[in-house]
C-alpha beads as a LAMMPS data file, in Angstrom:
LAMMPS data file: protein, C-alpha beads

344 atoms
343 bonds

1 atom types
1 bond types

-500.0 500.0 xlo xhi
-500.0 500.0 ylo yhi
-500.0 500.0 zlo zhi

Masses

1 110.0

Atoms # bond

1 1 1 -180.617 -447.547 -395.570
2 1 1 -177.843 -445.728 -397.407
3 1 1 -180.910 -444.344 -399.211
4 1 1 -184.423 -444.347 -398.423
5 1 1 -187.630 -442.550 -399.671
6 1 1 -190.878 -442.597 -397.350
7 1 1 -194.030 -442.001 -397.923
8 1 1 -196.907 -439.928 -396.331
9 1 1 -199.866 -440.454 -394.892
10 1 1 -198.498 -444.292 -395.223
11 1 1 -195.470 -444.202 -393.131
12 1 1 -194.095 -446.758 -395.525
13 1 1 -190.284 -446.690 -395.895
14 1 1 -188.058 -448.426 -398.936
15 1 1 -184.372 -448.854 -399.947
16 1 1 -183.597 -446.868 -403.479
17 1 1 -180.482 -447.849 -405.621
18 1 1 -178.305 -445.711 -407.115
19 1 1 -179.289 -443.930 -410.309
20 1 1 -183.366 -445.420 -409.250
21 1 1 -186.431 -443.132 -409.308
22 1 1 -188.823 -442.964 -406.587
23 1 1 -191.282 -444.746 -408.572
24 1 1 -188.533 -447.417 -409.313
25 1 1 -187.529 -448.193 -405.871
26 1 1 -191.577 -448.201 -404.600
27 1 1 -192.277 -450.645 -407.838
28 1 1 -189.937 -452.877 -406.868
29 1 1 -190.799 -452.920 -403.935
30 1 1 -194.371 -454.111 -404.274
31 1 1 -195.575 -450.821 -403.491
32 1 1 -198.387 -449.388 -405.258
33 1 1 -198.832 -445.016 -406.387
34 1 1 -200.721 -443.854 -409.699
35 1 1 -198.730 -443.506 -412.430
36 1 1 -198.293 -443.741 -416.738
37 1 1 -195.787 -443.181 -418.914
38 1 1 -192.533 -443.229 -416.399
39 1 1 -191.134 -440.911 -417.853
40 1 1 -192.303 -437.034 -416.902
41 1 1 -194.825 -436.903 -419.328
42 1 1 -198.075 -437.040 -418.316
43 1 1 -197.689 -435.861 -415.099
44 1 1 -200.054 -438.627 -413.199
45 1 1 -196.986 -439.881 -410.483
46 1 1 -197.322 -436.681 -408.172
47 1 1 -196.334 -436.238 -404.493
48 1 1 -195.449 -433.309 -402.435
49 1 1 -191.677 -433.152 -401.315
50 1 1 -191.478 -432.558 -397.753
51 1 1 -187.644 -432.620 -397.375
52 1 1 -184.657 -434.686 -398.188
53 1 1 -181.779 -434.837 -400.586
54 1 1 -182.909 -435.331 -404.069
55 1 1 -182.338 -434.446 -407.966
56 1 1 -185.282 -433.414 -409.754
57 1 1 -185.201 -434.443 -413.572
58 1 1 -185.699 -431.955 -416.006
59 1 1 -188.009 -434.024 -417.972
60 1 1 -190.907 -432.607 -415.726
61 1 1 -190.894 -428.869 -417.892
62 1 1 -194.535 -429.614 -419.496
63 1 1 -195.843 -431.633 -416.646
64 1 1 -195.616 -429.454 -413.660
65 1 1 -196.881 -425.891 -413.376
66 1 1 -194.860 -423.061 -411.805
67 1 1 -197.171 -423.143 -409.373
68 1 1 -196.661 -427.388 -408.457
69 1 1 -192.704 -426.490 -408.254
70 1 1 -193.240 -423.407 -405.912
71 1 1 -195.773 -425.652 -403.837
72 1 1 -193.438 -428.367 -403.961
73 1 1 -194.971 -430.914 -406.241
74 1 1 -192.668 -433.401 -408.063
75 1 1 -192.671 -436.526 -410.161
76 1 1 -192.084 -439.856 -408.770
77 1 1 -190.515 -441.033 -412.161
78 1 1 -188.562 -438.229 -412.669
79 1 1 -187.117 -437.658 -408.589
80 1 1 -184.173 -439.143 -407.415
81 1 1 -182.579 -439.875 -403.686
82 1 1 -178.890 -438.790 -403.566
83 1 1 -178.527 -439.507 -399.875
84 1 1 -180.070 -439.891 -396.479
85 1 1 -184.365 -440.262 -396.512
86 1 1 -186.442 -438.694 -398.577
87 1 1 -189.895 -438.016 -397.610
88 1 1 -193.148 -437.556 -400.181
89 1 1 -196.485 -436.891 -399.560
90 1 1 -199.648 -437.561 -401.428
91 1 1 -202.273 -436.468 -399.720
92 1 1 -204.539 -434.008 -401.754
93 1 1 -202.317 -434.741 -404.783
94 1 1 -203.006 -438.062 -405.638
95 1 1 -206.369 -440.407 -404.766
96 1 1 -204.969 -443.261 -402.860
97 1 1 -205.511 -445.051 -399.950
98 1 1 -203.315 -447.923 -397.964
99 1 1 -204.438 -450.795 -399.371
100 1 1 -203.911 -449.835 -402.771
101 1 1 -200.799 -448.527 -401.890
102 1 1 -199.769 -451.936 -400.610
103 1 1 -200.876 -454.022 -403.421
104 1 1 -198.698 -453.473 -405.814
105 1 1 -196.957 -456.639 -404.219
106 1 1 -199.885 -459.051 -405.976
107 1 1 -199.476 -457.517 -409.261
108 1 1 -198.172 -459.930 -412.215
109 1 1 -196.870 -459.218 -415.450
110 1 1 -198.534 -461.378 -418.414
111 1 1 -197.755 -462.133 -422.525
112 1 1 -201.115 -461.622 -423.865
113 1 1 -202.057 -462.590 -427.546
114 1 1 -204.240 -459.353 -429.029
115 1 1 -207.651 -461.476 -430.128
116 1 1 -209.589 -458.508 -432.017
117 1 1 -209.803 -455.297 -432.429
118 1 1 -213.398 -453.974 -432.761
119 1 1 -214.353 -450.431 -433.316
120 1 1 -216.916 -449.468 -430.653
121 1 1 -217.779 -445.627 -431.615
122 1 1 -215.707 -443.324 -434.020
123 1 1 -213.658 -442.395 -430.930
124 1 1 -213.826 -445.715 -429.154
125 1 1 -213.067 -449.419 -429.363
126 1 1 -213.019 -452.677 -427.644
127 1 1 -209.395 -454.800 -427.401
128 1 1 -209.437 -458.461 -426.521
129 1 1 -206.618 -460.645 -425.663
130 1 1 -206.164 -464.034 -424.761
131 1 1 -203.429 -464.631 -421.996
132 1 1 -200.031 -466.739 -423.510
133 1 1 -198.542 -469.636 -421.991
134 1 1 -202.011 -470.924 -419.476
135 1 1 -201.777 -467.109 -417.506
136 1 1 -204.986 -466.321 -415.815
137 1 1 -205.378 -462.381 -414.346
138 1 1 -207.765 -462.355 -411.134
139 1 1 -209.146 -459.389 -410.866
140 1 1 -212.406 -458.038 -410.070
141 1 1 -215.049 -456.359 -411.531
142 1 1 -213.788 -452.725 -411.520
143 1 1 -210.381 -452.983 -411.637
144 1 1 -207.518 -452.198 -414.386
145 1 1 -204.513 -453.330 -415.795
146 1 1 -201.824 -451.618 -417.638
147 1 1 -200.407 -452.516 -420.872
148 1 1 -197.031 -452.248 -422.563
149 1 1 -196.851 -449.445 -425.027
150 1 1 -194.804 -451.643 -428.268
151 1 1 -191.109 -450.110 -428.730
152 1 1 -192.088 -447.372 -425.319
153 1 1 -189.118 -448.340 -423.364
154 1 1 -190.634 -449.621 -420.458
155 1 1 -194.216 -447.415 -421.389
156 1 1 -197.204 -448.227 -419.890
157 1 1 -201.149 -447.405 -419.836
158 1 1 -203.443 -448.002 -417.824
159 1 1 -207.370 -449.381 -418.999
160 1 1 -210.115 -450.825 -416.996
161 1 1 -211.010 -454.231 -417.981
162 1 1 -214.531 -454.467 -418.936
163 1 1 -214.860 -458.106 -419.757
164 1 1 -216.054 -460.009 -416.399
165 1 1 -213.838 -461.598 -413.862
166 1 1 -215.377 -465.313 -414.447
167 1 1 -212.593 -465.455 -416.994
168 1 1 -209.502 -465.266 -415.995
169 1 1 -207.396 -465.842 -419.752
170 1 1 -209.655 -463.907 -421.754
171 1 1 -209.160 -459.677 -421.523
172 1 1 -210.956 -457.180 -422.439
173 1 1 -210.176 -453.321 -422.305
174 1 1 -212.327 -450.095 -423.695
175 1 1 -209.643 -447.477 -425.579
176 1 1 -210.550 -443.866 -426.406
177 1 1 -208.928 -442.879 -429.111
178 1 1 -206.951 -439.892 -428.437
179 1 1 -204.505 -438.434 -431.436
180 1 1 -201.430 -439.165 -431.016
181 1 1 -202.019 -441.283 -428.406
182 1 1 -198.959 -443.550 -427.797
183 1 1 -201.108 -446.782 -427.186
184 1 1 -204.167 -445.874 -428.585
185 1 1 -202.626 -444.401 -432.078
186 1 1 -200.958 -447.680 -432.946
187 1 1 -205.153 -449.312 -433.134
188 1 1 -204.724 -447.982 -436.694
189 1 1 -203.005 -450.614 -437.807
190 1 1 -200.158 -450.939 -436.454
191 1 1 -201.214 -453.668 -433.120
192 1 1 -203.578 -456.072 -434.954
193 1 1 -204.328 -459.523 -433.862
194 1 1 -202.017 -462.060 -432.967
195 1 1 -199.715 -459.243 -431.662
196 1 1 -198.440 -460.210 -428.313
197 1 1 -197.880 -457.340 -425.470
198 1 1 -197.449 -457.170 -421.928
199 1 1 -199.907 -456.846 -419.462
200 1 1 -199.429 -456.284 -415.673
201 1 1 -202.215 -456.188 -413.096
202 1 1 -204.658 -455.986 -411.226
203 1 1 -204.727 -452.826 -410.141
204 1 1 -207.099 -450.308 -408.360
205 1 1 -209.847 -450.593 -405.465
206 1 1 -213.070 -449.440 -407.768
207 1 1 -215.080 -452.721 -406.808
208 1 1 -219.057 -453.560 -405.950
209 1 1 -219.115 -453.468 -401.850
210 1 1 -221.161 -455.920 -400.628
211 1 1 -224.098 -454.592 -399.039
212 1 1 -227.902 -454.199 -399.384
213 1 1 -228.548 -450.889 -400.617
214 1 1 -229.785 -450.170 -404.522
215 1 1 -227.637 -448.990 -406.743
216 1 1 -226.540 -446.166 -409.082
217 1 1 -224.145 -446.626 -411.334
218 1 1 -223.052 -443.611 -414.027
219 1 1 -220.951 -443.656 -416.846
220 1 1 -219.684 -441.591 -419.486
221 1 1 -218.453 -442.666 -422.492
222 1 1 -215.561 -445.181 -421.962
223 1 1 -216.114 -445.287 -418.426
224 1 1 -218.646 -447.789 -419.510
225 1 1 -215.673 -450.334 -418.905
226 1 1 -215.555 -450.925 -415.180
227 1 1 -219.288 -450.711 -415.228
228 1 1 -220.233 -453.040 -418.104
229 1 1 -217.580 -455.361 -415.965
230 1 1 -219.483 -455.264 -413.043
231 1 1 -222.868 -455.742 -414.452
232 1 1 -221.801 -458.896 -416.294
233 1 1 -220.309 -460.011 -412.637
234 1 1 -223.722 -459.125 -410.939
235 1 1 -226.048 -460.921 -413.381
236 1 1 -223.636 -463.702 -413.538
237 1 1 -223.267 -464.093 -409.355
238 1 1 -227.269 -463.862 -408.862
239 1 1 -227.570 -460.169 -407.970
240 1 1 -230.948 -459.033 -406.227
241 1 1 -230.041 -455.466 -405.318
242 1 1 -232.050 -452.769 -407.431
243 1 1 -229.016 -451.347 -410.183
244 1 1 -229.846 -448.077 -411.938
245 1 1 -227.300 -447.410 -415.161
246 1 1 -227.522 -444.221 -416.370
247 1 1 -224.939 -444.337 -419.226
248 1 1 -224.462 -440.130 -420.924
249 1 1 -222.984 -439.858 -424.324
250 1 1 -222.883 -436.817 -426.693
251 1 1 -224.295 -438.182 -429.526
252 1 1 -226.113 -441.652 -430.957
253 1 1 -223.385 -442.675 -432.479
254 1 1 -220.997 -442.186 -428.790
255 1 1 -223.686 -444.548 -427.691
256 1 1 -222.323 -448.862 -427.101
257 1 1 -223.144 -452.056 -426.083
258 1 1 -226.707 -450.975 -426.156
259 1 1 -228.104 -454.198 -427.659
260 1 1 -226.164 -456.234 -424.446
261 1 1 -227.574 -453.685 -421.959
262 1 1 -230.808 -453.960 -423.516
263 1 1 -230.608 -457.628 -423.298
264 1 1 -229.271 -457.373 -419.545
265 1 1 -232.482 -455.194 -418.645
266 1 1 -234.890 -457.970 -420.410
267 1 1 -233.236 -460.847 -418.580
268 1 1 -233.421 -459.284 -414.734
269 1 1 -235.537 -457.495 -412.903
270 1 1 -233.436 -455.622 -410.943
271 1 1 -231.800 -453.890 -413.823
272 1 1 -233.011 -450.837 -415.485
273 1 1 -230.837 -449.357 -418.018
274 1 1 -231.347 -445.402 -419.008
275 1 1 -229.003 -443.653 -422.054
276 1 1 -228.690 -440.492 -422.412
277 1 1 -227.510 -438.018 -424.747
278 1 1 -226.841 -434.450 -424.607
279 1 1 -227.365 -433.671 -428.473
280 1 1 -229.331 -434.887 -431.259
281 1 1 -228.258 -435.256 -434.635
282 1 1 -230.378 -433.741 -437.050
283 1 1 -232.296 -437.223 -438.995
284 1 1 -230.770 -439.148 -436.400
285 1 1 -234.099 -440.667 -434.369
286 1 1 -233.954 -440.604 -430.600
287 1 1 -236.803 -441.140 -427.853
288 1 1 -234.875 -441.671 -425.099
289 1 1 -233.668 -438.967 -422.515
290 1 1 -231.993 -435.389 -423.180
291 1 1 -229.413 -433.688 -421.559
292 1 1 -226.292 -433.910 -419.483
293 1 1 -226.498 -437.417 -417.551
294 1 1 -226.145 -435.761 -414.313
295 1 1 -229.013 -433.220 -415.252
296 1 1 -231.421 -437.050 -416.498
297 1 1 -230.056 -438.552 -413.234
298 1 1 -231.625 -435.428 -410.923
299 1 1 -234.988 -435.701 -412.724
300 1 1 -235.481 -439.405 -412.785
301 1 1 -234.299 -439.823 -409.591
302 1 1 -234.711 -437.126 -406.826
303 1 1 -234.449 -438.640 -403.648
304 1 1 -231.442 -441.216 -403.275
305 1 1 -231.162 -441.634 -399.855
306 1 1 -230.208 -445.167 -398.765
307 1 1 -228.576 -446.013 -402.004
308 1 1 -224.887 -446.276 -403.397
309 1 1 -223.440 -444.690 -406.487
310 1 1 -221.004 -445.973 -408.897
311 1 1 -219.190 -443.223 -411.362
312 1 1 -216.957 -443.782 -413.712
313 1 1 -215.617 -441.507 -416.310
314 1 1 -214.110 -437.835 -417.297
315 1 1 -213.295 -435.698 -413.703
316 1 1 -215.711 -433.266 -414.493
317 1 1 -218.230 -436.014 -415.230
318 1 1 -218.023 -437.647 -411.679
319 1 1 -217.586 -434.050 -409.938
320 1 1 -221.134 -433.491 -410.869
321 1 1 -222.314 -436.518 -410.695
322 1 1 -221.217 -436.502 -407.035
323 1 1 -223.259 -433.177 -406.269
324 1 1 -225.920 -434.614 -408.193
325 1 1 -226.173 -437.661 -405.373
326 1 1 -225.403 -435.952 -402.547
327 1 1 -228.042 -433.141 -403.438
328 1 1 -230.464 -436.358 -404.201
329 1 1 -229.961 -437.538 -400.568
330 1 1 -226.856 -440.585 -400.693
331 1 1 -223.911 -440.366 -398.234
332 1 1 -220.891 -439.067 -399.891
333 1 1 -219.420 -442.439 -398.154
334 1 1 -221.298 -444.474 -400.258
335 1 1 -220.246 -443.300 -403.255
336 1 1 -217.235 -445.070 -405.437
337 1 1 -215.626 -444.012 -409.157
338 1 1 -213.156 -444.256 -410.746
339 1 1 -211.819 -440.944 -412.512
340 1 1 -210.774 -441.190 -416.219
341 1 1 -208.109 -438.779 -417.424
342 1 1 -206.931 -439.956 -420.827
343 1 1 -203.118 -440.333 -421.672
344 1 1 -203.526 -442.133 -425.194

Bonds

1 1 1 2
2 1 2 3
3 1 3 4
4 1 4 5
5 1 5 6
6 1 6 7
7 1 7 8
8 1 8 9
9 1 9 10
10 1 10 11
11 1 11 12
12 1 12 13
13 1 13 14
14 1 14 15
15 1 15 16
16 1 16 17
17 1 17 18
18 1 18 19
19 1 19 20
20 1 20 21
21 1 21 22
22 1 22 23
23 1 23 24
24 1 24 25
25 1 25 26
26 1 26 27
27 1 27 28
28 1 28 29
29 1 29 30
30 1 30 31
31 1 31 32
32 1 32 33
33 1 33 34
34 1 34 35
35 1 35 36
36 1 36 37
37 1 37 38
38 1 38 39
39 1 39 40
40 1 40 41
41 1 41 42
42 1 42 43
43 1 43 44
44 1 44 45
45 1 45 46
46 1 46 47
47 1 47 48
48 1 48 49
49 1 49 50
50 1 50 51
51 1 51 52
52 1 52 53
53 1 53 54
54 1 54 55
55 1 55 56
56 1 56 57
57 1 57 58
58 1 58 59
59 1 59 60
60 1 60 61
61 1 61 62
62 1 62 63
63 1 63 64
64 1 64 65
65 1 65 66
66 1 66 67
67 1 67 68
68 1 68 69
69 1 69 70
70 1 70 71
71 1 71 72
72 1 72 73
73 1 73 74
74 1 74 75
75 1 75 76
76 1 76 77
77 1 77 78
78 1 78 79
79 1 79 80
80 1 80 81
81 1 81 82
82 1 82 83
83 1 83 84
84 1 84 85
85 1 85 86
86 1 86 87
87 1 87 88
88 1 88 89
89 1 89 90
90 1 90 91
91 1 91 92
92 1 92 93
93 1 93 94
94 1 94 95
95 1 95 96
96 1 96 97
97 1 97 98
98 1 98 99
99 1 99 100
100 1 100 101
101 1 101 102
102 1 102 103
103 1 103 104
104 1 104 105
105 1 105 106
106 1 106 107
107 1 107 108
108 1 108 109
109 1 109 110
110 1 110 111
111 1 111 112
112 1 112 113
113 1 113 114
114 1 114 115
115 1 115 116
116 1 116 117
117 1 117 118
118 1 118 119
119 1 119 120
120 1 120 121
121 1 121 122
122 1 122 123
123 1 123 124
124 1 124 125
125 1 125 126
126 1 126 127
127 1 127 128
128 1 128 129
129 1 129 130
130 1 130 131
131 1 131 132
132 1 132 133
133 1 133 134
134 1 134 135
135 1 135 136
136 1 136 137
137 1 137 138
138 1 138 139
139 1 139 140
140 1 140 141
141 1 141 142
142 1 142 143
143 1 143 144
144 1 144 145
145 1 145 146
146 1 146 147
147 1 147 148
148 1 148 149
149 1 149 150
150 1 150 151
151 1 151 152
152 1 152 153
153 1 153 154
154 1 154 155
155 1 155 156
156 1 156 157
157 1 157 158
158 1 158 159
159 1 159 160
160 1 160 161
161 1 161 162
162 1 162 163
163 1 163 164
164 1 164 165
165 1 165 166
166 1 166 167
167 1 167 168
168 1 168 169
169 1 169 170
170 1 170 171
171 1 171 172
172 1 172 173
173 1 173 174
174 1 174 175
175 1 175 176
176 1 176 177
177 1 177 178
178 1 178 179
179 1 179 180
180 1 180 181
181 1 181 182
182 1 182 183
183 1 183 184
184 1 184 185
185 1 185 186
186 1 186 187
187 1 187 188
188 1 188 189
189 1 189 190
190 1 190 191
191 1 191 192
192 1 192 193
193 1 193 194
194 1 194 195
195 1 195 196
196 1 196 197
197 1 197 198
198 1 198 199
199 1 199 200
200 1 200 201
201 1 201 202
202 1 202 203
203 1 203 204
204 1 204 205
205 1 205 206
206 1 206 207
207 1 207 208
208 1 208 209
209 1 209 210
210 1 210 211
211 1 211 212
212 1 212 213
213 1 213 214
214 1 214 215
215 1 215 216
216 1 216 217
217 1 217 218
218 1 218 219
219 1 219 220
220 1 220 221
221 1 221 222
222 1 222 223
223 1 223 224
224 1 224 225
225 1 225 226
226 1 226 227
227 1 227 228
228 1 228 229
229 1 229 230
230 1 230 231
231 1 231 232
232 1 232 233
233 1 233 234
234 1 234 235
235 1 235 236
236 1 236 237
237 1 237 238
238 1 238 239
239 1 239 240
240 1 240 241
241 1 241 242
242 1 242 243
243 1 243 244
244 1 244 245
245 1 245 246
246 1 246 247
247 1 247 248
248 1 248 249
249 1 249 250
250 1 250 251
251 1 251 252
252 1 252 253
253 1 253 254
254 1 254 255
255 1 255 256
256 1 256 257
257 1 257 258
258 1 258 259
259 1 259 260
260 1 260 261
261 1 261 262
262 1 262 263
263 1 263 264
264 1 264 265
265 1 265 266
266 1 266 267
267 1 267 268
268 1 268 269
269 1 269 270
270 1 270 271
271 1 271 272
272 1 272 273
273 1 273 274
274 1 274 275
275 1 275 276
276 1 276 277
277 1 277 278
278 1 278 279
279 1 279 280
280 1 280 281
281 1 281 282
282 1 282 283
283 1 283 284
284 1 284 285
285 1 285 286
286 1 286 287
287 1 287 288
288 1 288 289
289 1 289 290
290 1 290 291
291 1 291 292
292 1 292 293
293 1 293 294
294 1 294 295
295 1 295 296
296 1 296 297
297 1 297 298
298 1 298 299
299 1 299 300
300 1 300 301
301 1 301 302
302 1 302 303
303 1 303 304
304 1 304 305
305 1 305 306
306 1 306 307
307 1 307 308
308 1 308 309
309 1 309 310
310 1 310 311
311 1 311 312
312 1 312 313
313 1 313 314
314 1 314 315
315 1 315 316
316 1 316 317
317 1 317 318
318 1 318 319
319 1 319 320
320 1 320 321
321 1 321 322
322 1 322 323
323 1 323 324
324 1 324 325
325 1 325 326
326 1 326 327
327 1 327 328
328 1 328 329
329 1 329 330
330 1 330 331
331 1 331 332
332 1 332 333
333 1 333 334
334 1 334 335
335 1 335 336
336 1 336 337
337 1 337 338
338 1 338 339
339 1 339 340
340 1 340 341
341 1 341 342
342 1 342 343
343 1 343 344
């Protein structure tokens, strides 16, 4: 190969076309790495440059710190091989395993029609799609899709699926509304029911593992999306494992799907739902748990030996939840999580 990119720790090399970014080459060859905007703005596709001749675009000026550059960190979307083989290493800079890296070949792109946009909280809404032309997206509960930003010139945003896998034509995502967000800000009326958007997937390895162990699920904010998908799938497939869900929010108005989750709790003896608020609002009644969601888990389940953990939310919440579960006896290898880093 005249130009090649080798990715460690997977030992996989792909051919790179002249003028093609390292990220573009990987996606073209059916490989997957975490990425967002593709234009150096979000800083998601980080890698460590090990060796080789390449040019680095100046589009990363706001995405990489001086310390990053001194450590050899590059963004794959802004790295161009100029000749020979360039070697990059994802170890310690991107959470990705070999199975996920090679899963890109199974990703398909679909045309999806916006069926509805429903506000769930002042900062979160649900967007429902129906795949056009009879398309179906087969996915595992917990996986995510990428949605193309309208007019974004091949710009995509990642959202976990909150719908259940048994209806592969009708999809739902949970979107956190971020001021100035490239996709989320368009839900102010610029994207509306009837519009058609490109959606591709499935992506990700966050999914329920087959075992006999009871499950402890912890969700924060829009992290409820993939957790809801898992619960709907468990209910549909006749689950018998005990599941306890802790849903943390700041205020009462930040909780959503509460009625649905309460109904699921009434219908299935294996399921327990524990919402928790970290802040009480004057005049708003609340008789549930108070405190950070990890504090509520600690109080409610002090002994978690022999359990599995499924976590979804902000990086800070994930880190705190892992510590809480491990301190209570859950083995770290039995904890699975999806960190949400909002890109809008």
